[in-house]
C-alpha positions in Angstrom: -55.7 104.1 106.4 -57.4 106.3 108.8 -56.0 109.4 107.6 -56.1 108.6 104.0 -59.7 108.2 103.9 -60.1 111.9 105.7 -57.8 112.8 103.2 -60.3 111.7 100.3 -62.4 115.0 100.3 -59.2 117.2 100.0 -58.3 115.2 97.0 -62.1 115.9 95.2 -61.6 119.2 96.1 -58.2 119.8 94.8 -58.5 117.8 91.7 -62.3 118.9 90.9 -62.6 122.1 92.1 -59.6 124.0 92.6 -57.6 122.7 89.4 -60.2 123.9 86.8 -60.0 127.5 88.1 -58.5 130.3 86.3 -55.7 130.9 88.8 -51.9 131.0 88.5 -50.3 127.6 89.2 -48.5 129.1 92.2 -51.8 130.4 94.0 -53.0 126.9 93.3 -50.2 125.3 94.6 -50.4 127.5 97.4 -53.9 126.8 98.2 -53.4 122.9 97.9 -51.2 122.8 100.4 -53.1 125.4 102.9 -56.2 122.8 102.6 -54.3 119.3 103.0 -52.9 121.2 106.4 -56.2 121.8 107.1 -57.6 118.5 105.6 -55.0 116.5 108.0 -56.5 117.9 111.1 -56.5 114.3 112.9 -53.1 113.9 112.0 -51.9 116.9 114.0 -54.5 115.7 116.8 -52.5 112.1 117.0 -49.4 114.3 117.2 -50.3 116.7 119.6 -51.6 113.8 121.9 -51.0 110.5 120.8 -54.7 109.9 119.8 -57.0 111.0 116.9 -59.6 111.3 119.7 -57.9 114.3 121.9 -57.0 116.9 120.2 -54.6 119.2 122.8 -54.6 122.6 120.9 -56.2 125.6 122.7 -59.9 125.5 121.9 -60.1 128.3 119.4 -58.1 126.2 117.2 -59.8 123.3 117.7 -62.7 125.0 116.4 -60.7 126.4 113.3 -59.5 123.4 112.4 -63.0 122.0 112.5 -64.4 124.5 110.7 -61.8 124.2 107.8 -62.3 120.6 107.6 -65.9 120.7 107.9 -65.7 123.0 104.6 -63.6 120.8 102.6 -66.0 117.9 103.7 -69.1 120.0 102.6 -67.5 121.5 99.5 -66.1 117.9 98.2 -69.8 116.9 98.5 -71.4 119.7 96.5 -68.7 119.2 93.9 -69.7 115.6 93.7 -73.0 116.8 92.8 -72.0 119.3 90.4 -69.9 116.6 88.7 -72.8 114.4 88.5 -75.1 117.5 87.0 -71.9 117.9 84.4 -72.0 114.1 83.6 -75.9 114.4 82.9 -75.6 117.3 81.0 -73.1 115.9 78.5 -75.0 112.3 78.2 -78.0 114.7 77.4 -76.0 116.7 75.0 -76.6 119.5 76.9 -74.0 122.6 76.8 -73.2 123.0 80.7 -70.3 124.9 81.7 -69.3 125.8 85.0 -68.0 129.3 85.5 -65.2 130.2 88.1 -68.1 132.2 89.8 -69.8 129.7 90.3 -67.4 127.7 92.0 -66.4 130.3 94.3 -70.1 131.1 95.5 -70.1 127.0 96.2 -66.8 127.7 98.1 -68.6 130.6 100.1 -71.4 128.5 100.9 -69.7 125.6 102.6 -67.7 128.2 104.3 -70.7 129.6 106.2 -72.5 126.3 106.3 -69.4 124.8 108.2 -69.3 128.0 110.6 -73.3 127.3 111.4 -72.5 123.7 111.6 -69.5 124.1 114.5 -71.7 126.6 116.3 -74.3 124.2 116.6 -72.1 121.4 117.6 -70.5 123.3 120.4 -73.2 125.3 122.0 -74.8 124.2 125.4 -77.8 122.2 123.6 -81.4 123.3 124.4 -83.8 121.2 126.3 -85.8 118.3 124.5 -88.7 117.0 126.3 -90.0 113.4 125.4 -92.5 111.7 126.8 -92.4 107.6 126.7 -95.1 105.2 127.9 -93.9 101.8 129.5 -96.4 98.8 129.6 -97.2 97.8 133.1 -95.3 100.6 134.7 -96.4 101.1 138.6 -98.3 104.3 139.1 -95.8 105.7 141.7 -93.6 106.0 138.6 -96.5 108.1 136.4 -94.6 111.3 135.5 -91.1 110.2 136.7 -88.4 112.0 135.1 -85.1 111.4 133.7 -82.6 113.5 132.5 -80.4 111.8 129.9 -76.9 113.2 129.2 -75.0 111.3 126.4 -71.6 111.8 124.2 -70.3 114.7 126.7 -67.1 113.9 124.9 -65.4 116.6 127.5 -62.0 117.8 126.0 -60.4 121.0 124.7 -63.3 121.7 122.5 -65.9 121.3 125.6 -63.6 122.2 128.8 -64.6 122.7 132.1 -66.7 126.0 131.6 -68.8 124.2 129.3 -69.4 121.2 131.6 -70.2 123.8 134.0 -72.6 125.0 131.7 -74.1 122.0 131.2 -74.4 120.9 135.0 -75.6 124.1 136.0 -78.7 123.6 133.3 -79.1 119.9 134.3 -79.3 120.7 138.0 -82.0 123.5 137.2 -84.4 120.7 136.1 -84.7 119.0 139.2 -85.2 115.8 137.3 -85.5 112.3 139.5 -83.0 110.5 138.2 -79.7 111.4 135.7 -78.5 109.0 133.4 -75.2 109.3 131.6 -74.9 107.0 128.4 -71.1 106.7 127.5 -68.2 108.9 126.2 -67.8 111.0 128.5 -64.4 112.1 127.6 -62.0 112.4 125.1 -58.5 112.3 127.0 -56.7 110.8 129.8 -57.4 111.2 133.2 -54.4 113.3 133.6 -55.4 115.8 131.2 -59.0 115.6 131.5 -59.4 115.6 135.5 -60.2 119.5 135.7 -62.2 119.4 132.6 -64.8 116.6 134.0 -64.7 117.9 138.0 -68.0 119.8 137.1 -69.6 116.5 136.8 -68.9 116.1 140.5 -72.0 118.6 141.1 -74.6 116.6 139.4 -77.6 116.4 141.5 -81.1 114.2 141.0 -83.3 112.9 143.9 -82.5 109.2 142.9 -78.5 109.7 142.0 -76.4 109.8 138.9 -75.7 106.3 136.8 -73.8 106.0 134.1 -72.3 103.6 131.4 -69.0 103.4 129.5 -68.9 104.4 126.0 -66.5 103.1 123.2 -64.5 106.2 124.1 -63.8 105.3 127.7 -61.9 102.3 126.2 -59.4 104.8 124.3 -57.9 106.4 127.7 -57.3 103.8 130.5 -60.7 102.7 131.2 -60.3 101.1 134.3 -59.1 104.6 136.3 -61.7 106.6 134.7 -64.4 104.8 136.2 -62.9 104.5 139.2 -62.4 108.4 139.0 -66.0 108.6 137.8 -67.5 106.5 140.6 -65.3 108.8 143.1 -67.3 112.0 141.9 -70.5 109.9 142.6 -71.7 108.5 140.3 -72.7 105.0 140.2 -71.2 103.2 137.0 -73.6 100.2 135.7 -70.9 97.3 134.3 -72.9 94.8 133.2 -75.4 95.2 136.3 -78.5 96.7 137.9 -79.9 98.8 140.5 -83.7 98.9 141.7 -85.4 102.2 142.1 -87.9 102.5 144.3 -91.0 104.6 145.3 -93.5 103.6 147.9 -92.9 100.2 147.7 -92.9 99.7 143.8 -89.8 99.3 141.9 -88.4 99.8 138.4 -84.9 98.5 137.2 -82.4 100.4 135.8 -79.6 98.5 134.4 -76.5 99.0 132.1 -74.0 97.2 130.0 -70.5 98.0 129.0 -69.6 99.1 125.3 -69.4 96.9 122.1 -66.4 97.8 122.1 -64.7 96.2 125.5 -63.3 93.0 124.2 -60.8 94.4 122.1 -59.5 96.5 124.6 -59.5 93.1 127.2 -62.5 94.2 129.2 -65.6 92.4 129.7 -67.9 92.4 127.0 -71.5 93.8 127.2 -73.6 91.3 128.9 -77.5 91.8 129.4 -78.0 88.3 131.0 -75.9 89.1 133.9 -76.6 93.0 134.2 -80.2 91.9 134.7 -79.8 88.5 136.7 -81.4 88.7 139.9 -83.8 91.4 139.0 -87.2 91.0 140.3 -89.7 89.4 137.8 -92.3 91.6 136.7 -90.9 94.9 137.2 -89.9 96.9 134.0 -86.2 97.2 132.9 -84.9 100.4 131.6 -81.4 99.4 129.7 -78.6 102.1 129.4 -76.4 101.0 126.2 -74.3 103.5 124.4 -74.9 101.7 121.0 -78.3 101.1 119.7 -77.6 98.6 117.3 -78.5 95.4 119.7 -81.9 97.1 120.4 -83.5 93.9 119.4 -81.5 91.4 121.5 -82.7 93.7 124.1 -86.3 93.6 123.2 -86.1 89.8 123.1 -85.2 90.0 126.7 -88.0 91.7 127.9 -86.5 95.4 128.3 -89.1 97.8 128.5 -87.4 100.9 127.6 -83.6 101.3 125.8 -81.9 104.5 126.1 -78.5 105.1 123.7 -76.4 107.4 122.1 -73.4 107.1 120.1 -74.8 107.9 117.0 -74.8 111.7 117.5 -77.7 111.9 115.4 -75.7 111.2 112.2 -74.5 115.0 112.6 -75.5 116.4 109.5 -78.9 115.7 107.4 -78.2 112.9 105.0 -75.0 112.0 106.7 -77.5 110.5 109.2 -78.1 107.7 106.7 -74.3 106.5 106.7 -74.9 106.7 110.7 -77.9 104.5 110.3 -76.5 101.5 108.1 -73.8 101.3 110.9 -76.4 101.0 113.8 -78.9 98.5 112.7 -80.7 101.6 111.2 -81.1 103.2 114.7 -79.8 106.8 114.8 -81.9 109.4 116.0 -84.7 109.5 118.2 -87.6 107.5 119.3 -88.1 103.7 118.0 -90.8 100.8 118.9 -88.4 97.9 118.5 -90.7 94.7 118.9 -92.6 96.1 121.7 -89.6 97.9 123.3 -89.3 101.5 122.9 -85.5 102.6 121.7 -85.1 106.2 122.5 -81.5 107.2 120.4 -80.1 110.6 121.9 -78.5 113.3 119.5 -75.9 113.5 122.2 -75.1 116.5 124.4 -72.1 117.1 122.6 -69.9 115.1 120.2 -66.6 114.1 119.2 -64.4 116.8 118.5 -62.3 115.4 115.5 -65.4 116.4 113.5 -67.4 118.8 115.2 -70.1 119.7 112.9 -74.0 119.9 113.2 -76.3 120.8 110.6 -80.2 119.4 111.4 -79.2 117.4 113.9 -78.8 119.4 117.1 -77.6 118.5 120.2 -79.8 117.9 123.5 -80.3 117.8 126.9 -83.1 115.3 127.0 -85.7 114.8 129.6 -87.9 111.7 129.6 -90.9 111.5 131.6 -92.1 108.1 132.0 -95.8 107.2 131.7 -98.4 104.5 132.5 -99.8 102.1 129.9 -101.6 99.0 130.1 -100.4 96.3 128.7 -97.7 96.0 125.8 -97.2 98.6 122.9 -98.4 97.1 119.5 -96.8 99.0 116.9 -93.8 98.1 115.4 -93.6 101.6 113.3 -90.9 104.1 113.8 -92.7 106.5 116.2 -91.0 109.9 116.0 -87.4 110.9 114.5 
């Protein structure tokens, strides 16, 4: 079913774009076969590693596949819009003919946009500064900086060299705390060990904390968590830690991912995560997926940091991602008095590495004091 769904854009391109062109039949068949090879990128990924989530080709090949597959998806979307315009013209009895030159221009535009999208997806992200007001934040934490990394998806597409560049850029910011909100890897520990090694050098005054994302459960979850802990990260699996500044405290809590029970691992449990936390101390929650934000708000969490959505990757496509995540897809939201920040991701899944209008980010969050609860329930920014 997975490969059938990802084959649908190919079907649209072949039947609605390629077939009407004034080209020899042999040329159309050859083009259809080449497009099918590109469209079944995820099948070749599964054959290369046993998983659609970890293509084990050279990085250049992974980028080429993402460009070709991305171009097919974009061209299919353009063709659907063109067909809609043609149908409307027919209903209005307006003469409307699409010359081959227009179709070739569409294909060129899709190819260029896909190339831009792959470049945007694979670069080391720019710094994004965000200030977040926390009700009753102790004065000692006013100006406290947290660097959020998420959805690193360390893989053949995001290898050791890329990881090293992210680590060096992160350390140069001298943050008080580094948090990683899941999906650190794509691949087994045996194949990814060298690629994740630079993460060992992440440094922050109050340490590095991490939670699992859904992708950790695809690849031997427990060995990965043990390995990350051995690299100096503190893993918050339905637990919390206390951050101290001159006797004033913050609670940093973390939960497992919503996909955990499907693999026989503990489900996310916010009650367990904050059990024993001191009363009256603001709680910052790390939860890979944003969809349970209302539950966190009801439990008294002051700030939830999430990822998972990749910001929707492409403007317009982000609306689909929002539907799957309770409406939360990118940026800052006020959820019944709690601030939710959904990070676009430091990287993204190498199975669809395309970003257009939804850039990756290295996110520095500065905490600010505010007295009393936040009253607004509107979307604060995007």
